[in-house]
N, C-alpha and C positions, 0 to 999 in steps of 0.2 A: 447476422453478426452482432456481437456484443456491443453495448453502448461504449463509446470512447469520446467523452466530452473534450471539446477544444479548451484551451486555456490551462490545462493541467500538464504536469510533467510526468513521464512514465519511466519505469525501469524494465529491463528485459525479463526480470523475475516477477513481473505483474503487480508491482506496487505503484501507486500514484502519489504525487506530491503537489500540494497547492499552497502557494505563498499566501499568508494572511497576516498583515501587519509585518512584524519582524520575525514571525514564526513560519514554520512549514507544517501543514497538516498532512498526515500520511494515512493511506488506506490501501486496500487491495482492489483491483479492478473487477468489473462485472465479469470479464472473461475468466478471471481466477475463481471467483465465487461459483460461476456456472460449471467450471471444470471440476471443482471440489465436490459440488452437489451438497448432500445433507451434512451440514456443519454440526459438530457435537461439542467442540471445546476450543478455547483460544487461550494462549498464554502471552501476556504482554509485559513489557518492562515496567519498572517502578518509577515514580516521579524522581527526577534527579539522576537517573541512570544516563551514562554516556553511551551514545550510539555512533557507529562509524559507517560511512557510506560503503555499501556492498557487504556489510557484515550482518549476521543474524541478530535480530532483536526480540524474537519471539517465535511462536509457532501456532498454526491453526490445524485443527484435526477435523476430518469428516469421517463418515462411515467407511470410506474407501481409501483414504490416504492421510498422512501427516505431512504438512508442508511448512518449511521454515519461512519466516518473514524477514526481509532484508531492508535495511535502512537506505533510503535514497540520498541522505545527506549526513554529514558529521554534525554532532551537537549534543545537547542535553534534552532529555525528555521533560517537558514542562506541563503536559497534561496527558492523561490516559482515559480512554472511553470506557469507564468502569461499567456502564450499562450493558456492554456486550457480554459480560460474564453471565448474566441472567437472561439475555435476550439476543442470541446469535442471529435470529431472524432479521434483526435490523440490518445486518450485513447483506443478507439476500435481498431484502426489500429496497435498500437505499445505500449501495456501496460507496457512492460519492457524496453522501450527505450524512444521515444519522449513523451510518456504518463506518465512520472514520475510526482509526485505531489509536494514533498518538499524535501529539503536537511536539515539535522539536524547535528549540532555539538554536539556530545554526551557529557554528563557530566562526563563519566568515559572512560576508555580505550575501544577501539573497541571490543576486545574479551569479556570484561565484559558487555558492552552495549548489545551485540548480544547474550549473553548466554541465553539459555532457549528457543530461537526461534526454529521453526521447520526447518529441512533441506528439500530438495526437495522430498526425499522418504517419509518422514513422512507427508508432506503436500499432496502429491499424495494420500496417504492412507486416509487422512481426506476427501478430495473431493470425493474419491470413495465411502466412507460411506455416504456422503451427497447426492450424485447422486443416491444411492440405498435406500434412505429413512432412513438412520441411523442417520441423524444429524438434 
């Protein structure tokens, strides 16, 4: 089974969110990276763009599919991992570290912004269902 670190918050669309200071770092899970396989392109928002929870903020393309990326929280994009444009392998090597996508300054307090997202145990159950044809 794919790695599912404790302490992160997850979406059903396979993004993760990690609070850091007053910001939320966002990426896609190891399960998502493994499902997509050979990554060829990523489109991320620009600094200052507003993102809304559950809405598309970019896309990632592999040789077999194009997938939308969805924001786990409402807020403003305060950092973009520009290194990914030239080295998508970072995402495959380290989806929870060097492979982060964007940083968001949430519109509300962190606990409020992250409320309702899945914890590691709930996300693990979700991907188990998907791996066994239930999703």
